[in-house]
N, C-alpha and C positions, 0 to 999 in steps of 0.2 A: 780786310779780313771778313767783314760782314758779308760781302758778296760771295765769298767762297762757300759759306754755310747756309745762306738764305734760300738757295735754289732747291727745287724739289728733286727727288731721286728719279732717275729713269727706270721705268718698269723692267727693262731688260737687264739692268744692273742689280736689281734687288733679288736676293736669293731667298726664296720662301722657306727654305730649311732653317734659316737663321732667326725666324720668329720665335721669341721666347715663350715658354709655357706659362700658364697662369700661376702655377706653383712657384716658378722661379721669380716672377714679379712679386708675388705675395711675400716670399722669403726676403727679398731685398728691401721691400718696404718695411717689413717688421724689424729687420736688422737695423735699418736707418733710424727707426723710431726709438730703438733701445740703446743706440750708441750715444754716449755723452762725451764731449771733448771739453776739457777744462784748461784754460790758459792761466799759468801762474808764473810770474817772473821769467818770461821768455822760455818757459817749458810748457809742453803740452802733455796732458794726462788723458788717456782714453779709458773709459769705463763702459762696460757692457752691462746694462741694467736689466738683466734677466735672472 
């Protein structure tokens, strides 16, 4: 499994249109910082701390 994902991408297979914008990356990072997952008796509670 490690061999499948450890190789570098070929430049002809990489689509430059799929590069995310800085705004998108910032949104995802902020969302992940605000998300809190609490495990309690085999249940999971998700809370968005905004």
